[in-house]
Backbone bond lengths (Angstrom), bond angles and torsions (degrees), N, CA, C in turn:
res aa  C-N    CA-C-N  psi(-1)  N-CA   C-N-CA  omega(-1)  CA-C   N-CA-C  phi
1 M - - - 1.410 - - 1.602 109.90 -
2 E 1.315 118.35 -36.72 1.397 120.90 175.42 1.533 118.75 -67.87
3 K 1.390 111.57 -25.68 1.516 117.45 177.53 1.547 107.93 -68.31
4 E 1.291 112.35 -36.87 1.484 122.32 -177.44 1.627 107.17 -58.84
5 K 1.438 114.93 -47.61 1.327 119.90 -172.75 1.592 110.81 -71.83
6 K 1.394 112.60 -31.73 1.553 115.33 179.93 1.475 110.22 -70.60
7 N 1.220 124.57 -34.45 1.442 124.90 -174.94 1.552 110.54 -87.97
8 K 1.324 118.03 -9.55 1.539 116.43 -178.22 1.533 107.45 -80.88
9 N 1.260 119.58 134.97 1.408 129.14 179.20 1.609 112.72 -78.66
10 P 1.370 119.75 124.61 1.314 119.48 179.74 1.592 117.60 -57.25
11 K 1.324 117.41 162.86 1.447 118.61 175.20 1.600 106.58 -80.44
12 V 1.375 114.05 128.08 1.470 119.97 -177.57 1.525 109.23 -128.47
13 H 1.299 111.57 159.32 1.531 117.66 170.07 1.503 109.02 -53.09
14 Q 1.408 118.28 146.87 1.359 121.52 -179.34 1.534 110.03 -58.67
15 S 1.291 122.33 -33.47 1.422 121.37 -176.84 1.515 111.05 -69.08
16 L 1.294 118.54 -16.85 1.420 122.57 -172.63 1.576 111.75 -108.02
17 Q 1.381 115.30 11.32 1.460 115.95 176.02 1.482 112.17 -57.34
18 G 1.299 115.56 125.87 1.653 121.08 173.96 1.450 104.22 97.17
19 F 1.325 126.54 2.95 1.442 123.63 -172.13 1.507 102.82 -81.82
20 N 1.305 112.15 136.21 1.494 120.19 -179.88 1.622 110.38 -135.58
21 I 1.222 117.30 139.49 1.421 123.05 174.48 1.550 115.15 -144.34
22 E 1.315 112.12 128.22 1.426 119.92 176.85 1.430 116.97 -127.82
23 I 1.320 114.39 168.70 1.533 117.03 -177.92 1.563 102.80 -116.38
24 D 1.206 117.77 131.06 1.532 117.66 -178.60 1.576 107.21 -87.86
25 S 1.228 111.47 178.31 1.584 122.47 -174.78 1.563 105.38 -59.93
26 F 1.283 123.23 -26.92 1.515 128.27 -175.60 1.558 110.16 -89.40
27 G 1.318 119.26 -5.11 1.497 125.34 -176.15 1.463 110.78 80.26
28 A 1.283 120.87 18.87 1.488 118.80 171.84 1.478 108.74 -92.02
29 L 1.452 111.65 147.01 1.402 116.47 -178.62 1.539 110.57 -91.46
30 K 1.349 109.97 130.77 1.595 117.24 177.03 1.388 108.22 -111.12
31 S 1.422 120.20 130.99 1.401 123.31 177.22 1.474 111.26 -136.61
32 N 1.274 113.91 159.20 1.451 122.25 -179.25 1.641 108.42 -89.60
33 V 1.253 114.07 -11.59 1.554 120.67 179.11 1.475 107.63 -113.73
34 E 1.346 114.86 146.35 1.521 123.04 -177.87 1.505 105.73 -74.69
35 I 1.270 114.21 146.80 1.531 121.33 -175.44 1.562 106.93 -63.70
36 D 1.346 116.29 -29.57 1.519 113.58 -178.33 1.526 110.94 -73.30
37 E 1.356 121.32 -28.19 1.383 122.13 175.49 1.489 110.63 -70.49
38 I 1.315 115.92 -41.33 1.464 121.77 175.55 1.613 111.40 -54.98
39 N 1.273 110.92 -49.35 1.480 115.75 -178.31 1.427 118.10 -64.78
40 T 1.463 112.93 -34.74 1.466 121.54 174.38 1.494 111.62 -65.66
41 F 1.368 120.17 -40.25 1.468 130.13 176.68 1.568 107.93 -57.09
42 L 1.373 109.06 -54.91 1.610 116.19 -175.82 1.434 112.26 -66.81
43 N 1.315 116.58 -37.28 1.618 117.51 172.15 1.362 117.53 -61.10
44 K 1.442 114.07 -35.10 1.463 115.73 -176.41 1.583 113.23 -89.13
45 N 1.296 116.76 -22.13 1.557 118.25 -175.86 1.590 115.36 -119.20
46 V 1.352 118.61 5.30 1.356 115.59 -178.23 1.573 109.65 -136.77
47 E 1.338 112.63 124.61 1.436 120.04 -175.60 1.467 114.51 -70.37
48 D 1.286 122.01 124.35 1.494 121.52 -177.80 1.497 110.36 -82.99
49 K 1.276 124.75 105.51 1.439 131.05 178.42 1.613 114.30 -45.12
50 K 1.380 109.49 -42.95 1.435 113.69 -174.31 1.451 110.84 -80.89
51 L 1.338 124.15 -25.17 1.361 119.02 -175.93 1.540 115.96 -103.75
52 K 1.356 117.25 -7.97 1.454 122.43 -178.97 1.513 111.22 -62.67
53 E 1.261 118.63 -19.96 1.494 117.12 174.90 1.555 119.99 -76.81
54 R 1.300 113.00 -7.54 1.487 123.09 -176.32 1.508 107.30 -74.44
55 D 1.247 118.40 143.86 1.571 125.18 179.98 1.472 106.31 -66.26
56 D 1.430 120.37 -35.45 1.319 121.28 -169.50 1.686 112.54 -102.14
57 Y 1.292 111.08 8.90 1.416 121.86 -179.72 1.568 113.29 -46.21
58 R 1.417 113.65 -52.03 1.557 126.31 -169.67 1.685 100.76 -63.30
59 N 1.346 114.21 -44.40 1.535 118.76 -174.64 1.448 109.52 -63.63
60 I 1.526 114.68 -42.32 1.424 120.30 -170.07 1.605 105.34 -70.13
61 K 1.416 112.26 -43.65 1.507 119.33 178.56 1.510 114.17 -58.63
62 D 1.270 118.36 -42.31 1.398 123.72 -175.18 1.595 108.89 -69.93
63 K 1.354 118.63 -32.05 1.408 123.39 -175.87 1.553 106.38 -84.30
64 G 1.339 116.59 -19.48 1.411 115.55 179.47 1.506 111.73 81.80
65 K 1.264 123.25 9.95 1.466 125.90 178.43 1.411 116.91 -112.45
66 F 1.314 121.18 120.84 1.511 124.50 175.27 1.402 105.91 -120.52
67 D 1.331 116.77 118.83 1.446 120.55 176.08 1.548 112.70 -105.01
């Protein structure tokens, strides 16, 4: 039964279909998606709790640039 769970892919957002990330033996993250693509997805789809209180947050989020 546990083998079935391990091989089953989790439900993910449609934009992340096929996304895979692993940690190698040295602790480095290995992914099949570039980090810039991941950051763009997160900026677009995830509300940043720390920044949402800023007056210019909506402008920054719409432009996709966080400095």
